[in-house]
N, C-alpha and C positions, 0 to 999 in steps of 0.2 A: 380519801382517794385522791392522787395527784391526777392533774389534766394531763391530757396526751403533750407528749415533748414534740414541736416542730424542729426541724433541723434545717440550717445551722443555728436559727433565730434564738431558741431557748438554750442554747449551750452557753454555759457561763465562762466568762474570760477570768483566769485566776492567775495572780502573778505575787511574787515575792520581790520584785524589783530585780531580779536577775534572769529566771528562766518564767515564762508564761505558758500555761496551758491554755488552748483554744480548740475551737473547732476545726475539724479536717478540710482541707480544701483540694480542689484538684490540683493546684500549685505544689502539693505535697507528694504527687505520683512519682515524680524523678527519684526522690531522695526515699521515698518507701522501696523503689525498686532496687536501689543501690543497698538498701539495708537488707532486703530479703535475699538477695543473691551473695551477701557476705557469709564466709565459711562458719562464722561464729553464731549467726543466727539458723543456719542449716544444720548445724549439729544439736543446738540446744531447742529449738522451738519448732511449732509445726507450721511454719511459713510453707507454701506450694514448692515442690521441687520438682521440674524445673519453675522457677518464677520468671515472670515477663511483665514488662509495662502495662500489660492489659490486665494482669492479674492484681497488681499493685493498683491500678484505677478501679477496678470493682472492689477492692478492699476499702479505698478512701471514698468512692462515690456511692457505692451501695451497702456494703457490708456494714460500716461504722453508722451511717445515717440510719439504717434500718435498727442497729440496736438502741439508738436513741429512741426512735420512736415507738419501739416495742417496750421499752423501759426494761431491756433486759442487760445491756450492756453499755456503761457510760464511759466511751474513749475519748481520749483529748490528744491532739497533737503537742506537742513541746518544741518550743523554741528558745534560743539563747543566743547570746553574742558569741561570735568567732574571734580570733585573735587580734582582727582588725575592727571590731565593734560591730559587724554586721549581723544582724539576726539570722540564723541559721535552723534548719529543722533538726531537731535533737532526737525525736523517736516518738512512740506510742506508748502512754499509760492509760491503765483502764480499771474499771471495778465491774465485774461481773454479778449481777445480782442473783442470789441463791435464795432470797425469800427469807422471810421470818427474820429480819436484821442481819443477814447475813450476806457476805459477797467475798468473790476471789479476786485477787489483785494480780495483775498481770503488766509486764514492761519490756520493752525492748529498744535499744539503741541503735543510731545510725554509728559507723565505725569510727567517725570523725569526734564523736562524743563522748567515746568511752574514756573513763580515767580521770574526768573534770568535775565530777560531782554533781551534774547536772540532772542526772536520773533521780538521785536521793532526794534533792530539792524539789524535784517534780512531784515525786510520790508523796513527799511532806504535804505538799499543797493539796494533791488528791485525796488524801488521808482525811486531812482536815474537811475537806469538802463534804466527804462520803458520812464521815460520822454527824456531821453538823446539818447538811442539807437533807441526805438520803436517811438519815436515822439510823445508821448502821452500828450494830453493837459489835460485830465479830468480822474480821477479815481473815482469810486463810491465805496463804503463799505456798504454792506448788513449785517444785522444781526437778527436772530429771536429774538423778542422783549423779554427782561429779560436777554439775553446775557451780563451782566455787564462786563464779563472780555474782551469780545470782543470790546464792546463800549469802555473801557479803553483804550485799544491798539490804536484804531482808533482815541482818543481824544489826546495821547501823539504824534500821528503822525502829529496833525494839522488840520484832517477832520472835517468838519463842522457837526452839527447834526440836519438834516432838518426834524426830525419829525416821525411818525409813518405811515405805509401804511396798511390798514387793510387787512388781509386775503390773502397776496401777495406770501410768501415764500414757494416753496413746500417742504414737509419734509415726504416720506413715504406715499403719498397717503392723506396728510393732508395740508391745506393751512394755514400758521401761520401770525401773525401780524409782519410786519418787519421793523426794525429799518433802517434808511437810512441817509448817509452823503456822501459829495464828497471834493476831493481835487485836485486843479488845479496846473498846471506847474508853475503858478504865485504866488502861495501862500506859506507863510512862513510855515516852516516845524516843528511847534512847538503848545501848546495848545492854543486855542482862548479864553478859559475861566479857573477860576480855577476850580478844581475837589476837593471839599472840603472833608475832613477827620473828624471823629466823635471822638475827644480827650476823652479818660475816665477822668473822675475827680470824686475825692471821698470827701465825706463829712461826718458828723458825723451820720445822720440818713439815708443817700441814697448815692448810687455810680450811677453815670450817664454814660452811655456806649451805645455802637451800638447795635442796634435792632437784634435779632435772630429769626428764624423762629419759635423757639419754644417759643417766645413771644405771637404768635397769640392768642390762648386761653384765655389768660389774658386781651388781648385787647378787645377780645368780651365780657368778664365778665364786663370790664369797660363801654364800648359803649352800652351795653344794659341794663344799669342801668338808672331808671327812672329820677333821678336827673341829669345826664349827658344829657340824651334826652331831659328834658325840657330846658337847657340853650343851648345846641346844637342842634337845629331841623334839621340841614342838614344831621344829622347822617342817615344812612340806617336803615329802621325797618321793618322785623327783623335784626339785626346785625350779620352778618354769619364770619366764616372762611376766605372767599374770601374776603370781606370788609376788614378785618385785614390784609390780605396780601397785598391789594392794598394799604392801609394806607402806609405799611412798603415801598412799591414800589414807592410812592409819596415821601417819605423822601429820598430814594436813588436818585431820579431824582432831588431833590433840590439839593443834593450834587454834582451831576456830572453837574449840569448846573451853581454852584458854587452862588445858589440864596439862599442857606439855610442848616439848621442842625435840624435833630431830634433826641434827646436824650432819651433814655430808662431810667425812673428812676428805680433804682433797690434796693432791699433789701441787706444791706451790707453783711448779714449773709447767706441768702438763695437764693439771686440772683434773687429772684421772681419779677415780673413786679409790680411796685408799681404808675406808671403815665408816663408821656410825658412831657417834655419842649421842645418847638421848638423856633428857631427864622428863620425869613424868610424875603423875600424881602432885601437882601443883594446885590444884582447886583446894580453896578453902577446908579446913579439917583434915585433910590428908598429910601423908607423911612423904615429902619430894626424894624421889631416888634417881640416880644416875646408872646407867646401863650402857654398854659398849661393844662393838665388835671389829675385826679387823680382816681386811682382804688379806691372804697368804702373803702377797706380796711385800705388806707393809709390817710383817712381824719381824721383831728382834731389831729394829729401826729407832726404837724411842718415839715411834710415830703416835702410838695411842695413849702413852703416857703423858705426852705433850698435849695432845687434842683433850684428854679428859682434864688434864690441869686447866685448860683455856675455860672449859665450860665450868668448872667449878669456880675459877674465879668469877664468872659472869654471874653465877648463881649467888654469889655474895655480895657482889657489887650493889649498893643501894639503890632502890629503883629510879630514885631523883637521879642519879648518875648513869642511867641507862641500863642497870642490872636487874636481876629478879629479886633483890632484896630478900633472900631467904634466911631463916633462922640456923637451919638445919639440913644436912642433906644425907641420907644414908646409900649403901651399895652393899651388894652380896656377892659371893663368890663360893663355888664348890670346894671343898677342902682340898681337893687334889689338883686344883687349876692352879698352879704355882705362877703361871704368867699373869694370870688374871690378879691374883695376890699382888704380885709385883706392882702392878699400875695402881692399884689402890693404896697401897703403902706409901709408894713414891709420892702421892699427893696429898700425903697427911692424915689419911683416915685412921681411927683407933678400931682394932676389934672389940666388939662389946659384947658378942654373944655367939653360939653355935646350937644350930636347930639340925637336932641328929635325925640321920636318914630323911632328909626333907628334900634334895636335890634329884629329881628324876634323871636317868641316863638312858642313851639311846636303847642299849642293851636289855631294859628294863630293871635294871639294879637301881639303887638309891645311895646316896653318897650325903655325908653332913654337909650343911650349909654353913658359912663363917659371915657372921653380920659385922659391919663396919658403920660408924658414922663419923661426921665432923662437923663442929659447931662455927657457926660465923665468928664466933667470940675467940675462938683458937685457931682459926684461919690465919696463917701469914702470906700475905700478898707480897710476893718478890717487886 
């Protein structure tokens, strides 16, 4: 049984030479207040709303010391150098004791510190200390669904991603869906899967880029089109802004799992959304496939053909040169969808089979599906 902890005397000072973990002091109150009123913290965490300097003082001078004294939450202040070399408050990282060698990890960063890698370094120190000094065997990570920044931090540290628990995480009287993952003392401290980036690819008729929230209305326009609905019967009807946001979230999920990429096809001059090209089933053991759709305003202009060609090229460029380094790529089209078949054949794919009555249509009927593929060994890079 451990002796009672005296705060701040018994709080260890941990450092990797860049970031330092230490006990909180009253000097941290102003930075904690600035952090608590930041919109990112308000959206994703349980900081009081409204927060005040007094709530920040209570956190630093009462709540955190009590957590150490009662041996239920071990919270550290993090500091690191700013651009001028002066030490600044980065944020707070903690382990909440769950008993039986288990703990929950928690972290929050001051706005100035985000994107600098300081939080990951701090959490590596925290985890080392927790596994070594507190005898932890398993650490759990929770985040509200949609908190991609938190998820990427957990991914970098080697946490698993074990799915979504519905209506589980409380935040100001509301239960939110929660993402969850774990890291054990025996696990390697590195990502378990790739996290894919969406490279910007520039063509003559289109630019391929990452999706933005502002693309949602154009997605709704495209997916509400009668022609799109005919060939893609699984599209919701009516198609709403929430459906568009869900589509973009699925693209983020593909990236985070290393299983695929969505590109927004945009006008080179106006940046207006013209369509989509996706490549999916990239995980080991699967058969990578390409898919696409066009906004009505982009049809008949060669935009989709060019966009697909740019993605095909990226798929076959070797990984060491910045591509995906695929060996083979497949694509399908309904037998009577001649426009889609033109895009496919113009990009060098070969028809390799026909699945009879496999493609469902919006009216409840079925149509044959034509299967195509293209091998890296036969792809001609112009």
